[in-house]
LUMLO-685962 format. One line per 5 residues: for each residue x, y, z of C-alpha. Coordinates in steps of 0.02 Angstrom, whole numbers, padded with zeros to 5 digits. Example, Ala and Ser with C-alpha at 12.3 -4.5 7.8 and 13.67 -1.06 7.14 Angstrom:
! residues 2
00615:-00225:00390 ~ 00684:-00053:00357
//
This chain:
! residues 477
05627:03819:04830 ~ 05558:03987:04759 ~ 05608:04075:04594 ~ 05623:04268:04581 ~ 05517:04355:04437
05596:04496:04354 ~ 05516:04626:04232 ~ 05353:04617:04336 ~ 05309:04743:04454 ~ 05289:04623:04599
05391:04695:04778 ~ 05562:04643:04800 ~ 05471:04497:04928 ~ 05371:04403:04786 ~ 05442:04249:04740
05361:04078:04627 ~ 05380:03900:04704 ~ 05394:03732:04625 ~ 05231:03725:04564 ~ 05188:03892:04492
05110:03987:04653 ~ 05138:04150:04681 ~ 05243:04178:04883 ~ 05241:04329:04967 ~ 05388:04381:05088
05382:04187:05133 ~ 05194:04168:05136 ~ 05094:04064:04981 ~ 04933:04149:04916 ~ 04835:03993:04950
04884:04014:05144 ~ 04848:04201:05114 ~ 04675:04144:05051 ~ 04632:04031:05169 ~ 04687:04122:05326
04617:04300:05284 ~ 04503:04285:05144 ~ 04488:04378:04978 ~ 04481:04503:04896 ~ 04657:04565:05023
04763:04699:05007 ~ 04930:04615:05066 ~ 05073:04717:05083 ~ 05258:04672:05087 ~ 05336:04746:05256
05529:04735:05229 ~ 05500:04801:05037 ~ 05414:04947:05114 ~ 05552:04983:05259 ~ 05690:04979:05103
05615:05094:04993 ~ 05573:05221:05133 ~ 05771:05174:05173 ~ 05853:05205:05001 ~ 05765:05364:04974
05838:05442:05123 ~ 06008:05378:05090 ~ 06006:05441:04923 ~ 05948:05592:04950 ~ 06072:05642:05103
06215:05572:04993 ~ 06171:05683:04852 ~ 06121:05840:04933 ~ 06278:05814:05070 ~ 06403:05818:04912
06320:05986:04851 ~ 06344:06080:05022 ~ 06148:06079:05070 ~ 06117:06101:05268 ~ 06006:05946:05265
05890:05840:05193 ~ 05700:05795:05270 ~ 05605:05628:05195 ~ 05421:05649:05217 ~ 05326:05492:05180
05144:05531:05078 ~ 05027:05486:05240 ~ 04871:05483:05082 ~ 04977:05353:04967 ~ 04910:05234:05113
04938:05256:05306 ~ 04898:05131:05455 ~ 04963:05143:05632 ~ 05094:04999:05587 ~ 05145:05075:05413
05172:05253:05492 ~ 05298:05162:05620 ~ 05383:05071:05497 ~ 05426:05226:05380 ~ 05469:05317:05542
05594:05173:05624 ~ 05681:05209:05445 ~ 05714:05394:05477 ~ 05558:05475:05372 ~ 05442:05623:05438
05267:05596:05398 ~ 05147:05702:05273 ~ 04963:05720:05341 ~ 04842:05805:05229 ~ 04673:05789:05358
04626:05788:05530 ~ 04600:05582:05504 ~ 04789:05554:05441 ~ 04835:05676:05564 ~ 04775:05546:05703
04832:05388:05648 ~ 05018:05453:05635 ~ 04995:05521:05811 ~ 04938:05353:05870 ~ 05066:05285:05772
05178:05375:05929 ~ 05253:05478:05786 ~ 05323:05647:05864 ~ 05230:05804:05802 ~ 05395:05892:05758
05409:05760:05629 ~ 05231:05784:05559 ~ 05156:05907:05415 ~ 04969:05961:05373 ~ 04932:05988:05201
04761:06034:05148 ~ 04694:06176:05036 ~ 04534:06195:05156 ~ 04589:06138:05334 ~ 04449:06154:05455
04466:06257:05626 ~ 04462:06100:05715 ~ 04605:06018:05604 ~ 04717:06165:05619 ~ 04689:06183:05824
04722:05984:05809 ~ 04906:06029:05715 ~ 04940:06150:05839 ~ 04906:06018:05979 ~ 05014:05927:05931
05160:06034:05888 ~ 05183:05980:05699 ~ 05319:06031:05626 ~ 05245:06130:05492 ~ 05083:06156:05439
05079:06202:05236 ~ 04975:06342:05198 ~ 04867:06344:05023 ~ 04788:06542:05031 ~ 04785:06705:05101
04625:06680:05178 ~ 04707:06529:05289 ~ 04866:06637:05334 ~ 04740:06742:05420 ~ 04631:06618:05479
04782:06526:05564 ~ 04859:06674:05638 ~ 04692:06709:05713 ~ 04673:06548:05782 ~ 04850:06562:05869
04792:06725:05935 ~ 04653:06649:06027 ~ 04735:06516:06075 ~ 04871:06586:06141 ~ 05062:06488:06124
05214:06482:05996 ~ 05186:06567:05824 ~ 05147:06423:05720 ~ 05285:06363:05589 ~ 05214:06386:05420
05273:06337:05243 ~ 05186:06427:05088 ~ 05129:06324:04950 ~ 05172:06396:04796 ~ 05132:06331:04613
05257:06338:04471 ~ 05160:06310:04313 ~ 05261:06166:04295 ~ 05140:06035:04234 ~ 05175:05856:04269
05112:05681:04323 ~ 05004:05546:04244 ~ 04835:05598:04223 ~ 04769:05789:04241 ~ 04689:05759:04404
04866:05722:04493 ~ 04970:05870:04413 ~ 04964:06008:04533 ~ 05072:06146:04480 ~ 04975:06196:04330
04887:06360:04353 ~ 04686:06313:04335 ~ 04691:06215:04503 ~ 04627:06222:04680 ~ 04798:06192:04780
04922:06315:04798 ~ 04979:06510:04767 ~ 05026:06567:04598 ~ 05210:06627:04547 ~ 05129:06704:04397
05148:06918:04413 ~ 05005:07003:04461 ~ 04910:06861:04536 ~ 04921:06913:04718 ~ 04785:07061:04674
04647:06939:04648 ~ 04717:06820:04773 ~ 04717:06959:04916 ~ 04531:07023:04841 ~ 04597:07191:04816
04494:07222:04647 ~ 04351:07346:04650 ~ 04226:07206:04607 ~ 04272:07077:04751 ~ 04232:07084:04937
04410:07094:05000 ~ 04464:06936:05101 ~ 04583:07035:05217 ~ 04686:07159:05227 ~ 04841:07146:05141
05025:07159:05191 ~ 05074:07359:05186 ~ 05223:07315:05068 ~ 05121:07224:04945 ~ 05120:07288:04776
04985:07275:04645 ~ 05119:07172:04524 ~ 05150:07041:04642 ~ 05131:06859:04621 ~ 04988:06777:04737
05154:06673:04820 ~ 05248:06826:04860 ~ 05096:06894:04935 ~ 05061:06774:05051 ~ 05236:06743:05092
05223:06930:05149 ~ 05070:06894:05246 ~ 05142:06760:05337 ~ 05312:06871:05394 ~ 05201:07035:05452
05091:06916:05558 ~ 05165:06889:05738 ~ 05065:06728:05762 ~ 05157:06641:05607 ~ 05331:06593:05602
05389:06573:05412 ~ 05487:06398:05379 ~ 05490:06413:05185 ~ 05404:06357:05024 ~ 05346:06219:04955
05303:06148:04779 ~ 05222:05998:04714 ~ 05204:05966:04529 ~ 05120:05808:04517 ~ 05115:05627:04555
05165:05478:04442 ~ 05295:05578:04371 ~ 05427:05473:04276 ~ 05516:05624:04180 ~ 05626:05703:04342
05663:05866:04200 ~ 05509:05955:04276 ~ 05592:05969:04453 ~ 05738:06069:04390 ~ 05616:06195:04329
05510:06193:04491 ~ 05661:06178:04582 ~ 05741:06359:04500 ~ 05563:06442:04522 ~ 05532:06412:04700
05739:06481:04723 ~ 05707:06623:04629 ~ 05532:06679:04737 ~ 05659:06628:04887 ~ 05781:06739:04833
05658:06898:04782 ~ 05589:06862:04944 ~ 05777:06903:05051 ~ 05805:07033:04938 ~ 05634:07138:04978
05647:07103:05136 ~ 05820:07021:05232 ~ 05720:06853:05254 ~ 05804:06700:05164 ~ 05703:06562:05216
05783:06428:05291 ~ 05696:06264:05180 ~ 05599:06231:05019 ~ 05528:06083:04981 ~ 05505:06020:04812
05367:05909:04840 ~ 05378:05707:04744 ~ 05258:05602:04645 ~ 05403:05501:04610 ~ 05327:05374:04464
05337:05171:04502 ~ 05314:05033:04374 ~ 05138:04968:04353 ~ 05170:04872:04199 ~ 05289:04729:04143
05454:04824:04050 ~ 05406:04991:04139 ~ 05547:05096:04216 ~ 05515:05186:04384 ~ 05623:05318:04445
05788:05260:04530 ~ 05792:05342:04714 ~ 06001:05395:04681 ~ 05962:05459:04496 ~ 05845:05567:04549
05904:05631:04704 ~ 06054:05674:04609 ~ 05965:05765:04478 ~ 05868:05878:04613 ~ 06040:05906:04706
06122:05960:04549 ~ 05966:06081:04491 ~ 05955:06143:04671 ~ 06129:06180:04677 ~ 06143:06258:04497
05984:06384:04551 ~ 06072:06436:04713 ~ 06242:06472:04602 ~ 06143:06575:04496 ~ 06072:06674:04611
06206:06698:04737 ~ 06094:06609:04884 ~ 06160:06472:05013 ~ 06079:06313:04979 ~ 05930:06276:05088
05892:06156:05187 ~ 05763:06021:05070 ~ 05621:05901:05084 ~ 05541:05805:04996 ~ 05365:05691:04963
05431:05516:04869 ~ 05231:05483:04872 ~ 05193:05310:04814 ~ 05352:05265:04778 ~ 05374:05200:04939
05221:05097:04971 ~ 05144:05058:04793 ~ 05263:04902:04725 ~ 05252:04863:04910 ~ 05062:04784:04896
04977:04681:04795 ~ 04767:04625:04778 ~ 04726:04453:04795 ~ 04562:04410:04737 ~ 04446:04248:04677
04394:04216:04519 ~ 04204:04196:04489 ~ 04115:04206:04341 ~ 04220:04211:04184 ~ 04122:04260:04009
04191:04264:03829 ~ 04110:04412:03738 ~ 04132:04414:03528 ~ 04196:04615:03528 ~ 04196:04607:03336
04223:04521:03197 ~ 04392:04445:03243 ~ 04413:04483:03414 ~ 04364:04372:03573 ~ 04391:04456:03740
04386:04339:03912 ~ 04292:04427:04033 ~ 04357:04393:04220 ~ 04265:04432:04376 ~ 04333:04435:04535
04248:04463:04721 ~ 04296:04649:04720 ~ 04311:04777:04593 ~ 04281:04986:04579 ~ 04243:04975:04761
04418:04918:04791 ~ 04500:04984:04650 ~ 04433:05144:04593 ~ 04588:05207:04510 ~ 04549:05104:04341
04397:05180:04314 ~ 04460:05376:04378 ~ 04620:05376:04298 ~ 04605:05264:04168 ~ 04757:05193:04242
04840:05009:04183 ~ 04873:04867:04294 ~ 04957:04697:04270 ~ 04890:04545:04326 ~ 04925:04368:04355
04838:04184:04388 ~ 04961:04177:04548 ~ 04902:03998:04640 ~ 04937:03882:04508 ~ 05044:03874:04319
04951:03850:04187 ~ 05015:03779:03990 ~ 04866:03850:03928 ~ 04886:03977:03786 ~ 04888:04154:03859
04715:04270:03765 ~ 04644:04440:03780 ~ 04571:04465:03938 ~ 04486:04596:04060 ~ 04467:04577:04248
04319:04660:04312 ~ 04218:04686:04463 ~ 04053:04644:04549 ~ 03983:04805:04532 ~ 03814:04874:04454
03930:04986:04338 ~ 04003:04925:04150 ~ 04160:05035:04189 ~ 04208:04920:04340 ~ 04349:04889:04251
04513:04808:04373 ~ 04618:04784:04224 ~ 04584:04857:04063 ~ 04672:04709:03953 ~ 04787:04588:04001
04848:04422:03944 ~ 04799:04270:04055 ~ 04784:04067:04017 ~ 04651:04021:03915 ~ 04611:03899:04059
04567:04019:04213 ~ 04437:03966:04310 ~ 04322:04009:04450 ~ 04406:03977:04619 ~ 04584:04034:04531
04680:04161:04641 ~ 04715:04322:04550 ~ 04836:04447:04592 ~ 04878:04635:04531 ~ 05033:04691:04549
05085:04884:04613 ~ 04914:04932:04731 ~ 04993:04965:04879 ~ 04957:05164:04847 ~ 04800:05257:04830
04691:05099:04835 ~ 04628:05062:05005 ~ 04639:05222:05047 ~ 04509:05263:04900 ~ 04417:05115:04921
04220:05115:04957 ~ 04055:05025:05010 ~ 03969:05037:04833 ~ 03843:04927:04827 ~ 03856:04904:05024
04020:04786:05001 ~ 04137:04802:05136 ~ 04310:04857:05113 ~ 04458:04723:05128 ~ 04569:04692:05247
04765:04758:05240 ~ 04877:04637:05294 ~ 05062:04619:05301 ~ 05178:04475:05275 ~ 05364:04479:05328
05465:04341:05341 ~ 05350:04197:05322 ~ 05239:04276:05447 ~ 05051:04341:05424 ~ 04986:04494:05534
04827:04610:05511 ~ 04841:04814:05480 ~ 04665:04839:05448 ~ 04538:04717:05482 ~ 04411:04656:05326
04248:04769:05350 ~ 04082:04669:05386 ~ 03899:04667:05355 ~ 03885:04722:05516 ~ 03996:04858:05539
03892:04948:05376 ~ 03748:04910:05475 ~ 03805:04984:05621 ~ 03813:05156:05540 ~ 03621:05145:05487
03540:05240:05636 ~ 03361:05184:05546
//
């Protein structure tokens, strides 16, 4: 007999058995540790699939209600990508967004058709662009005027059909959990600004700069960088303008920013149509929908965010007098984040006197910042529990730390753990399905953990554990 665990951000398939041990999709954590070792990333396959389907159904229903011609939901490969996960989300009707040639290669190996793929990136290489053209990707999201020119030249050299292009714009909306993951404010590397006059600098027209290229003939000095890029794409016979792309950040829990961004992007679409007669078919409003990392936190609900975004788009289109575009969105970590946990084994446990009144228990595990850099990088907060047994000991203030040579090697900064936590205990950190394995490193020459999928009592390795032999194989001596 197993019991569910309300209020804690485990995946939907996580329960505790009568002995108090965590069970993931029918697999006890003791069995996982015995079969695959620790540390290990554990993904609940059914949870990933159900979240993917929930977002697709919610957005299709919401935009059908306001009369939009269609919706595409893109899984963010940067959150976590493997051949199996790409297949899961594509099976559930999602497309896949990639940000590098490596992510593109994984999605293609999974059998995702090129038409269902997108390629992002602020500094794509010619090889990456060529790979996207060879694969027939459904859209290349251009991020600068220089890239417009480079992509057009590449198509000219190679021949073939015009490349399908979206232009990424920055709306000025600042949203997200940390400055480094807010991606639509002006002073950062992504996209092309909507601010008037920014097209002058973006195109290198000023007298104190070398020109980066020839601006389109109908560009004006008061134009935004975004407008100049759209005009440049329309002027290039090698490119086919699909639409406009916006992404305002990541780990967003307040949906109000999407309404502001949608209005700005639809106005740009209307301005382009008034200027050129071309009303682009598609608008991508990005995503970055937030998840719960701590007990009691409330993630964005797919139905709520879908209805809010649909209402905002419909209102903006009506105000501008333009028909609704096809919409695409990118839920990001909301698909895979909560579906994952990281399983560790406890090693050294050390009480430390912090001040006259406070003792903190430092609980060291067999991983650390090499498998979860987000605590150190973003000051991210996580929840951890002893998961191999129940304890009647009183909870004490603890800090879960790793084995690396850094005082900043912290996995969970503050958490209450049982006072009798000891070496050999299994400890799990919740909500680590996104941005953990993909950001993992070999710091201190520590091999990266495996990723295993669990479903209906079965365990399957998606990415095997690295070994010291793998590390030595890279060293050419």
